[in-house]
N, C-alpha and C positions, 0 to 999 in steps of 0.2 A: 637545569642541569647547572647552566654559565651561576647561577643565583647561588646554588649551594655551593658551587667551587668559589667564591666570591667572598661569602662567608667565612669559610670554612680558609681558606688566604688571610683572611682578615683576623680571626680566631689564633690561628698561628704567632700569626705578628705580635696580638697583643700579649700571647703564650712567653715569646720568644722576649720580650721587652721584661715583661714580667719577671722571668727565671735569670735574666739577663743582669736584675737591679743590686749593685755592688754593698751598698752600705745602709743604714736608716737614713743617712741627710738626702737621698735619692729615692724612699720611699712614695714621697709625694708626686716627685716629676715621671720616675719611671711605672712606676705601680699604680697607685691613686688615678693620676689624670686619662693614662689610658685605658684603664678597665671602666673609668665614668664616663668616656666618650663612647665605649663601645658597648655599653648600657644606658645609654641617652641619659644620663644622672647628671643633673647641676651639681652635683659635691659630694663628696665619698670621703671617708674617714677608716682608720684602721686604730683601733683598741688593742691587748692585751690584755686578760682581767683575771684575778684569782677568785675563790669566793672561799673563804672562809669557814670550818667545822659550826662556826655559830650566824653563818649565812651573810658579814658582814664581807664588802665587796675589795679591792686593792687593787689598785692599777699598775700596769707595767709599761712599755711604751706601747709612744701610738701616736700618730700622724693625719691631719687632715688636709684637703684637698679643694680650694675654695671656698673653706670656712674661718672666717674670721680668729685669729689668735687668743682673742681674749672672749668668743665665742667659746672655741674648745676646751680652754682652761674652766670656763665657768660650768660647762658639762661633766667634767671630772671630778671638780670639786664638789657641785652638791646636785645638778638638773637630773644626774644619771639616776638618782633614783627615782625619778617618775618613768623612767624609760620603759615602756612594755615591750622592748626588742631583748634589753639589759633582762628582762625576768624569764622570757620563754629561751633565751640562751642559755641560762646560770641551769635550767630545766634539762638541758641537753646533754643528758651523759654518755655519749654515745662517741663515736672517733670521726668517724666518717661527717661530711658536711653538711647542713643542713641548711637549705634558704629556704625564705617565708620572706612574707611583708608583714609590716605590722600591722594594719588592716585586720591578716587573719589570724593575730594571736592577742586582738585585744579589740574593745568595744570604737570604732570611733567616734561614734555619739557624744561618746560620756568625753575622749580622750580631749576630742576636741577644745572640749570645757575644763579641761584638766590645768592647774597651773603649770604643771609640765610643757603642755601645749603655748601656753598663751605666755611664757617667761621664754621657752627657748627656741622650739618650733616656728612661731609664729615669727619673732624678730628676726631670723633667721633663714624665712623664707623656705620654709620645711613643711612639706604635708604628707607626701607621698614617700614614705620608704623600705627598701628590698633590703633585707640581710643576708649575709653569708656568715656561716660560725662554726668553725672546728674545733673539738677536743682531743688537740696532740698526743699519743702515748709518749707520756712523760714523767721523770716523776715529782715535776711540779706541780702538772695536774691545772696548767693553762690551758684560760681561752682564748682564743685567735679569732675576731668579727672584723668582717671587713661590711660597712655602712653603705649606700647609694638612695641620694636623697634627689626629687625632685619639688617644686615650686606647687603650693592648690591651685594654681591657673593651670601645669602642665596636664596632662592624664594620669590616671595610678598607671604601674610597674602592671604590663601584663605577663602572660603565663610564655609567652613567646621571649620576654628577656629573663624571666624565674627559668628559663630552661639555660638560654645563654651565660648565666651567673653558674650555672652546676657544671658547664661546660669549662668556666674558668677556675671554678672551683681549685679546684688539686693544685693549680700554677700559683694562683694564691696562696694558698694555705700549706705550698712547698716553700716558695718566695719567704715568704712572714716566719716559716718556723727556722729557716736556715739564717734568715739574718736574727732573728732572737737567740741559735746560737752561736754566734760568730760575735755579740756583740756582749751575751755573756762567758766565750772565750775570753774576750781581747780583757772586761773585768777583771776576770781569774789571774789571767797575767798581768794587769798594774797591780793588783793583792798583792802577789805572787814578789812581783818586783818591789815593792815598799816593806814586805816583810823582810825580806832579803837583804835591803839598805838600813832597817832599821835594827836586824837581829845577825850581824852574815857571822857570828858564830855557830846557829844553830840552824841544823840539816834536818830536814825532812823528806821520808822517803817512803813510797807506796809501793808493794809486796804483791803480787797473787800467792795462790796457794802451789804455786809449783815454785816461789821463790824469783819469778820474775818481775820487773820493774815497772812497774806504770807509771809513775811520774817520782820523779825525783828532784827537790832544789840544786841549786849548785854545790853550796856548803855537803847537803848529803852526800851526794853522790862521790864527792870529793873524800869527804869521811871513808863512802866507801869501800871506792878506789875496786872493785869485784874484776877489772880488767887488769890490774898489775899484779907481780907475783905476790903470792900473801892471800890475792882476792878468795883463792877457795877457803882458804882457812876462816876469813870474814865470814862467808856465806856459809858454811856449814855453822860460826858459830851464830850468827843471824837466824839458820833453821832450828838449829834444836832451843834458840829461844819461845820463835816461833809457835811451836809444840808445845810448849810448856804454857805460852800465850792461852791460846787455842786450848789447854787442859782446867787454867784457871777457872774456881766457882766465882771470884768477882769480875767481870769483866771489865768493870772502871780502874781494878788496878793495872801497872804497868810490869812487865818482868824486864828487869837492867842484867845487860850482860858487856861484858868488854869481849869489843869485836876485835879491838886489834891493841894489843897493851905496848907493843914499840912503839906504836903512836899515838898511845895514850886514849886512845877513843874510845867513847861508852856507849851504849843505844839502850834506850827504854820502847818495847816492844809490847802493843795491844791488839787483838784482836778484833774483826770488825763486821760485819756481812752489807752489803749496798744494796741497795735497793731492789735490788735482782733477786735479793736471797744469798750474793755470790761471797766467797769468803776476799778481805782483805786483810791486809797487815801494814798498819800505822809505824811507822820506824822512825823517830826522834835520836837522833846523834847530838854528840857534843864532845870536847874533848875532856879530858877525866876531871883536870883543873880547875874546867868552867861546874861541871858536874858538881865539883863536890863543893865551889865558894856558893852554888845552888841550894846545893840540899842543906850547908852550914847557916845561911840564912833564912831559909824556911825553920830549920832548929829557935833559932834565936828567937822570930817572931814567934815560937809557940805555934806553925799554922799546924790543923789537923789534918792526915791523911788525904780528906775529902777535898781542902783546901788546899794542899798541894798542888794533889790532880785538878781543881780549876788553874792553880796558876802557872803549871804547865802549858793545858788548854788557850794560856791567855797568851803566852810567850809566842805558842801557833801561831797568834791572829787572829782566836776565832771570837765569833760574836758573843753577847750572850747566850743567843737562842741555837748556834752549832754547839757550845757548851754544852747547854741543857739536854741536845741531843746527842752531844756522843757520851755525856755520862748518866742517861737514861733518867733525869730530873727534868723539874717547872723550871722555867724562866724565873718566877718568881724567888723559888730556892740559890737557883745561880746567884741571883741580886744580894739575897742574903746572908749568903755566904762573902761573895765582893764583901758586901759592908764591915761586916767581920775581919774578911782580912786585913781591908786598909785600915782600920785601927790599928790592928796590931801591928801593922807596918809603921804608923804613921804618916800616911800618904792619904792622896783625896782622887785621884786617878790613875790608871793601870799605867799608865808609860813611868810615872813618877817609882810605882811596885816595883815595875819590872827593872828599872834604874838599878834601885837597890839590890832586887833579889842577885844580879850580873856584878855588882861594883867590887872589883878585886881589889879596891884601896885598904 
């Protein structure tokens, strides 16, 4: 009984440390180190990765404990291709934690004679490997992996340690996912701030199907001014535009609307669905003179309607991949359109293009 109580107390202490981790800079100290100590591992690592439809693996956030940085980077650049744990994790399509030892998913007599073992495992004193992998329920479809390692001179991981890792799996997965989301949010905030600094006159607002603001940058919220006198009129004008956008046959087309004639505020509205099928209205706002200059420049450069859509998406700070997703075309098609747009405008890159399109002189 005393032993069980001690085991439970230790587990709770480790879980508290894991769940208290505040950011990725502390992941090695607050998560990997105590978990490795609890499981009797000499080294440990965390890896976030995605597998695209062609089977190519792309890595996200990673961290390592007691693994040399050079070795860790070598694994991420090329050694991972021979790792049976990565292959086993890629085949796990469930959202529940999956705990296994490498010896259970590979022939170790073959593995110990493989280039992967001799080029990576052996130089880094790794032989026994225990893994916890989880595919969170997210639109990104990313995979989270925690790996724990022992040298050949040590004993293999036992069923007891696999059971311990399973008990710890929920805390590990929750902590890693929270850190990933925090990092994504911080990155989005930086991108939004950069966009706002580069294009202070452009507003961006997301509305749900009840006309509630899901997100708005400072300029967009100022243009809508829904809490001010006249906010009701602006919202009614937006609502009508949203309904027209919802009915339009070509979802790539935007519906334009004057939302405040007295202030000269115009908006373009598109209806979109998020990854769960929920309706979202994307609203770009601008002052009428700014919009007039933009449209005049587009006509001067003889941009096609599709090229205008792509140029607006560029002004919204979207990447080529995001533009392709928004307009339901391929990235290659976006790139082909951009080459045509650059040639017509006489520029070499997007910053030059946007500068010319918004030039008042």
